[in-house]
LUMLUM-533681 format. One record per residue (C-alpha): residue in one letter; x, y, z. Coordinates in nm, 3 decimals. Each point is the difference from the previous one (the first is absolute). Example, Ala and Ser with C-alpha at 12.3 -4.5 7.8 and 13.67 -1.06 7.14 Angstrom:
residues 2
{'A', {1.230, -0.450, 0.780}}
{'S', {0.137, 0.344, -0.066}}
***
This chain:
residues 283
{'M', {-0.034, -0.004, 0.014}}
{'C', {0.154, 0.327, -0.106}}
{'K', {0.104, 0.275, 0.263}}
{'N', {-0.102, 0.349, -0.064}}
{'Y', {0.271, 0.261, 0.110}}
{'S', {-0.119, 0.367, 0.063}}
{'I', {0.305, 0.267, -0.087}}
{'D', {0.013, 0.303, 0.172}}
{'Y', {0.068, 0.223, -0.270}}
{'R', {0.072, 0.292, 0.242}}
{'I', {0.308, -0.183, 0.149}}
{'Y', {0.129, -0.115, -0.373}}
{'F', {-0.005, 0.344, -0.100}}
{'R', {0.171, 0.120, 0.285}}
{'V', {0.292, -0.254, -0.067}}
{'L', {-0.001, 0.107, -0.351}}
{'I', {0.020, 0.356, 0.074}}
{'L', {0.290, -0.083, 0.304}}
{'F', {0.164, -0.190, -0.282}}
{'L', {0.008, 0.243, -0.289}}
{'L', {0.111, 0.262, 0.247}}
{'A', {0.286, -0.201, 0.118}}
{'C', {0.122, -0.037, -0.346}}
{'F', {-0.045, 0.369, -0.089}}
{'L', {0.227, 0.103, 0.288}}
{'L', {0.253, -0.262, -0.029}}
{'T', {0.079, 0.052, -0.365}}
{'P', {0.106, 0.375, -0.024}}
{'A', {0.218, -0.057, 0.326}}
{'Y', {0.164, -0.298, -0.192}}
{'A', {-0.012, 0.230, -0.290}}
{'N', {0.144, 0.272, 0.177}}
{'D', {0.304, -0.192, 0.155}}
{'I', {0.126, -0.067, -0.321}}
{'T', {-0.047, 0.364, -0.133}}
{'Q', {0.165, 0.152, 0.316}}
{'G', {0.291, -0.272, -0.009}}
{'L', {0.048, 0.100, -0.371}}
{'K', {0.026, 0.344, 0.057}}
{'Y', {0.240, -0.047, 0.271}}
{'Y', {0.195, -0.238, -0.223}}
{'K', {0.045, 0.245, -0.279}}
{'K', {0.106, 0.266, 0.231}}
{'E', {0.273, -0.244, 0.164}}
{'E', {-0.161, -0.001, 0.343}}
{'Y', {0.050, -0.384, 0.007}}
{'Q', {-0.090, -0.028, 0.360}}
{'K', {-0.324, 0.158, -0.011}}
{'A', {-0.069, -0.160, -0.324}}
{'Y', {0.083, -0.383, 0.174}}
{'R', {-0.248, 0.066, 0.258}}
{'Y', {-0.280, 0.035, -0.233}}
{'F', {0.120, -0.291, -0.186}}
{'S', {0.000, -0.214, 0.277}}
{'T', {-0.392, -0.007, 0.046}}
{'P', {-0.121, -0.351, -0.084}}
{'A', {-0.227, 0.143, -0.293}}
{'A', {0.259, 0.203, -0.162}}
{'Q', {0.263, -0.290, 0.008}}
{'K', {-0.252, -0.197, -0.218}}
{'N', {0.048, 0.248, -0.287}}
{'P', {0.246, -0.115, -0.263}}
{'R', {0.159, 0.353, -0.046}}
{'V', {0.081, 0.040, 0.389}}
{'Q', {0.125, -0.364, 0.007}}
{'R', {0.217, 0.110, -0.260}}
{'I', {0.152, 0.301, 0.159}}
{'L', {0.044, -0.181, 0.319}}
{'G', {0.212, -0.256, -0.202}}
{'Y', {0.198, 0.296, -0.097}}
{'M', {0.031, 0.186, 0.331}}
{'Y', {0.108, -0.335, 0.153}}
{'L', {0.289, -0.032, -0.277}}
{'K', {0.127, 0.323, 0.029}}
{'G', {-0.071, 0.056, 0.398}}
{'L', {-0.210, 0.294, -0.019}}
{'A', {-0.191, 0.060, 0.340}}
{'V', {0.080, -0.373, 0.102}}
{'K', {0.308, -0.218, 0.007}}
{'Q', {0.106, -0.118, -0.314}}
{'D', {-0.103, -0.369, -0.030}}
{'Y', {-0.001, -0.158, -0.341}}
{'Q', {-0.218, -0.301, 0.091}}
{'K', {-0.253, 0.218, 0.076}}
{'A', {0.027, 0.224, -0.288}}
{'M', {-0.039, -0.359, -0.169}}
{'F', {-0.296, -0.062, 0.199}}
{'W', {-0.171, 0.314, -0.101}}
{'Y', {0.107, -0.003, -0.355}}
{'G', {-0.135, -0.354, -0.025}}
{'K', {-0.354, 0.100, 0.143}}
{'S', {-0.017, 0.294, -0.246}}
{'A', {0.091, -0.257, -0.316}}
{'D', {-0.241, -0.257, 0.113}}
{'Q', {-0.277, 0.296, -0.005}}
{'G', {0.141, 0.031, -0.400}}
{'N', {0.216, 0.332, 0.065}}
{'P', {0.243, -0.039, -0.289}}
{'Q', {0.267, 0.260, 0.165}}
{'A', {0.018, -0.229, 0.321}}
{'M', {0.090, -0.298, -0.215}}
{'Y', {0.269, 0.218, -0.203}}
{'D', {0.147, 0.068, 0.358}}
{'I', {0.011, -0.362, 0.101}}
{'G', {0.152, -0.063, -0.317}}
{'V', {0.246, 0.274, 0.076}}
{'M', {0.079, -0.157, 0.374}}
{'Y', {0.067, -0.323, -0.193}}
{'D', {0.215, 0.145, -0.259}}
{'F', {0.223, 0.175, 0.260}}
{'G', {-0.030, -0.264, 0.305}}
{'Q', {-0.201, 0.268, 0.241}}
{'G', {-0.063, -0.249, 0.284}}
{'V', {-0.047, -0.296, -0.225}}
{'K', {0.279, -0.213, -0.200}}
{'Q', {0.098, 0.182, -0.310}}
{'D', {-0.200, -0.183, -0.279}}
{'H', {-0.011, 0.160, -0.321}}
{'E', {-0.270, -0.263, -0.154}}
{'K', {-0.212, 0.077, 0.279}}
{'A', {0.067, 0.374, -0.081}}
{'I', {-0.098, -0.077, -0.372}}
{'Q', {-0.347, -0.187, 0.081}}
{'W', {-0.097, 0.314, 0.261}}
{'Y', {0.071, 0.238, -0.278}}
{'Q', {-0.142, -0.181, -0.268}}
{'R', {-0.350, -0.009, 0.204}}
{'S', {0.042, 0.377, 0.078}}
{'A', {0.098, 0.064, -0.371}}
{'L', {-0.334, -0.187, -0.145}}
{'K', {-0.217, 0.250, 0.208}}
{'G', {0.187, 0.276, -0.150}}
{'Y', {0.204, 0.119, 0.240}}
{'A', {0.333, 0.169, -0.193}}
{'D', {0.258, 0.002, 0.219}}
{'A', {-0.038, -0.401, 0.012}}
{'Q', {-0.011, 0.010, -0.368}}
{'Y', {0.318, 0.162, -0.039}}
{'N', {0.201, -0.235, 0.276}}
{'L', {-0.144, -0.268, -0.211}}
{'G', {0.168, 0.171, -0.283}}
{'I', {0.303, 0.005, 0.184}}
{'A', {-0.001, -0.352, 0.118}}
{'Y', {-0.034, -0.141, -0.365}}
{'E', {0.258, 0.252, -0.117}}
{'K', {0.256, -0.127, 0.250}}
{'G', {-0.121, -0.344, 0.019}}
{'E', {-0.043, 0.051, 0.412}}
{'G', {-0.218, -0.279, 0.123}}
{'T', {-0.122, -0.121, -0.349}}
{'Q', {0.173, -0.087, -0.357}}
{'Q', {0.112, 0.339, -0.178}}
{'N', {-0.241, 0.068, -0.234}}
{'Y', {0.041, 0.358, -0.182}}
{'A', {-0.334, -0.010, -0.172}}
{'K', {-0.176, -0.068, 0.291}}
{'A', {0.194, 0.301, 0.169}}
{'R', {-0.103, 0.199, -0.293}}
{'E', {-0.391, -0.057, 0.067}}
{'W', {-0.007, 0.053, 0.369}}
{'Y', {0.216, 0.341, -0.033}}
{'Q', {-0.244, 0.080, -0.305}}
{'K', {-0.314, -0.056, 0.234}}
{'A', {0.189, 0.206, 0.271}}
{'V', {0.071, 0.269, -0.263}}
{'T', {-0.377, 0.028, -0.070}}
{'Q', {-0.047, 0.068, 0.372}}
{'G', {0.258, 0.285, -0.027}}
{'N', {0.288, -0.189, 0.201}}
{'V', {0.298, 0.220, -0.065}}
{'S', {0.253, -0.262, 0.051}}
{'A', {-0.161, -0.242, -0.207}}
{'M', {0.022, 0.234, -0.274}}
{'V', {0.379, 0.028, 0.053}}
{'N', {0.051, -0.400, 0.008}}
{'L', {-0.236, -0.047, -0.307}}
{'G', {0.217, 0.278, -0.179}}
{'N', {0.286, -0.205, 0.045}}
{'L', {-0.122, -0.339, -0.127}}
{'Y', {-0.128, 0.193, -0.323}}
{'G', {0.360, 0.162, 0.005}}
{'E', {0.176, -0.316, -0.002}}
{'G', {-0.228, -0.223, -0.184}}
{'L', {-0.054, -0.230, 0.263}}
{'G', {-0.309, -0.186, 0.018}}
{'G', {-0.127, 0.111, -0.338}}
{'E', {0.071, 0.261, -0.268}}
{'K', {0.271, 0.247, 0.059}}
{'N', {-0.183, 0.339, -0.032}}
{'D', {0.175, 0.317, 0.075}}
{'S', {-0.278, 0.241, -0.072}}
{'K', {-0.210, -0.183, 0.267}}
{'A', {0.256, -0.012, 0.249}}
{'F', {0.064, 0.364, -0.121}}
{'D', {-0.378, 0.066, 0.107}}
{'L', {0.016, -0.188, 0.325}}
{'Y', {0.304, 0.209, 0.138}}
{'K', {-0.132, 0.331, -0.106}}
{'K', {-0.336, -0.074, 0.204}}
{'A', {0.215, -0.154, 0.304}}
{'A', {0.232, 0.304, -0.038}}
{'E', {-0.249, 0.269, 0.017}}
{'K', {-0.150, -0.201, 0.321}}
{'G', {0.330, 0.076, 0.183}}
{'D', {0.182, -0.337, -0.050}}
{'S', {0.395, 0.084, -0.008}}
{'A', {0.037, -0.351, -0.157}}
{'A', {-0.229, 0.089, -0.297}}
{'Q', {0.153, 0.351, -0.009}}
{'Y', {0.350, -0.129, -0.049}}
{'N', {-0.133, -0.270, -0.295}}
{'L', {-0.183, 0.302, -0.190}}
{'A', {0.303, 0.215, 0.044}}
{'E', {0.216, -0.301, -0.186}}
{'Y', {-0.270, -0.049, -0.280}}
{'Y', {0.038, 0.393, -0.057}}
{'R', {0.344, 0.003, 0.023}}
{'A', {0.052, -0.320, -0.239}}
{'G', {-0.315, 0.111, -0.197}}
{'L', {-0.190, -0.327, 0.040}}
{'A', {-0.341, -0.015, -0.110}}
{'T', {-0.015, 0.378, 0.006}}
{'P', {0.221, 0.286, -0.167}}
{'R', {0.351, 0.063, 0.181}}
{'D', {-0.021, 0.309, 0.225}}
{'L', {0.267, 0.052, 0.251}}
{'D', {-0.202, 0.265, 0.148}}
{'K', {-0.273, -0.213, 0.116}}
{'A', {0.231, -0.291, 0.109}}
{'I', {0.184, 0.261, 0.222}}
{'Y', {-0.340, 0.071, 0.157}}
{'W', {-0.073, -0.320, 0.064}}
{'Y', {0.351, -0.107, 0.133}}
{'E', {-0.028, 0.322, 0.243}}
{'K', {-0.350, -0.127, 0.115}}
{'S', {0.129, -0.340, 0.058}}
{'A', {0.309, 0.120, 0.184}}
{'A', {-0.190, 0.225, 0.210}}
{'E', {-0.154, -0.340, 0.136}}
{'G', {0.332, -0.111, 0.080}}
{'T', {0.077, -0.237, -0.329}}
{'I', {0.394, -0.019, 0.006}}
{'K', {-0.009, -0.112, -0.372}}
{'A', {-0.157, 0.320, -0.111}}
{'M', {0.228, 0.245, 0.176}}
{'D', {0.271, -0.197, -0.171}}
{'K', {-0.139, 0.064, -0.323}}
{'L', {-0.041, 0.365, 0.041}}
{'A', {0.337, 0.027, 0.127}}
{'R', {0.112, -0.169, -0.325}}
{'I', {-0.211, 0.238, -0.235}}
{'Y', {0.117, 0.327, 0.187}}
{'R', {0.352, -0.162, -0.029}}
{'V', {0.018, -0.001, -0.387}}
{'G', {-0.302, 0.196, -0.126}}
{'Y', {-0.214, -0.085, -0.288}}
{'K', {-0.098, 0.246, -0.282}}
{'H', {-0.190, 0.292, 0.151}}
{'I', {0.092, -0.108, 0.353}}
{'P', {0.332, 0.130, 0.087}}
{'A', {0.267, -0.204, 0.230}}
{'N', {-0.048, 0.130, 0.331}}
{'Q', {0.281, -0.101, 0.264}}
{'A', {-0.121, 0.103, 0.308}}
{'L', {-0.369, -0.134, -0.077}}
{'S', {0.183, -0.304, -0.103}}
{'D', {0.166, -0.045, 0.336}}
{'E', {-0.260, 0.107, 0.179}}
{'W', {-0.213, -0.279, -0.150}}
{'A', {0.286, -0.242, 0.083}}
{'D', {0.047, 0.119, 0.344}}
{'K', {-0.362, -0.088, 0.088}}
{'A', {0.035, -0.329, -0.146}}
{'A', {0.320, -0.086, 0.226}}
{'K', {-0.197, 0.110, 0.308}}
{'A', {-0.311, -0.195, -0.081}}
{'R', {0.213, -0.304, -0.048}}
{'A', {0.186, 0.074, 0.335}}
{'R', {-0.331, 0.040, 0.180}}
{'E', {-0.125, -0.355, -0.175}}
{'A', {0.297, -0.167, 0.122}}
{'V', {-0.053, 0.097, 0.397}}
{'R', {-0.364, -0.148, -0.022}}
***
């Protein structure tokens, strides 16, 4: 025999209202912890940021987890602890954060808190790169170019560098330019190398600035232009590139067409190069 149960809808609605009210009150608090923590983190007030990131609700957020990993990695407001860094990176990676996957790859790459393992590093870079993270794509390019943790494969290096270049990764522009310039992994194409160096040089990369100067000096994929070569050598030299200083010293020592020899300027660049070498020697 079926029993009839009567429902007191007043109690039901009262419980429902209390539940919704709790959700309304807790959600903003959770979001506020993250917002406040990020605000202090960006201002490099790490102690204050850590307090907000320490709440159980905030620690479920993959972005916060990744930041906590970085704070433990660098010892920001906490004692440096690679194991805890890996723990929080792992938490974040489990939620699909490609930046955290990349960070784990870096830790394996350099043996930070774990045994150095280039193969595991590549596995994590691969996971991150497939989600579109440019730094991981760039690191995969390096791995394939150098044959670290995998078989050397210049064609795959080009492929991953290109993906990173598409997202504006400047270092990838330089490395891909090198592969085109040397004809590794595919066609030798000085025009493509020149274009990549130019883009990277204009974004301030000193290696690209030096390479671009070399192309202007030699007239590779562009009309020979010593004025532009000197301009880019000087840009690169200002960033500490010793071989750019050497080239400037040589150019001013002998002169070229409309650029007269200038021994004083040649000596100045030679002196700067010597001092830069001396600084490197004591590092």
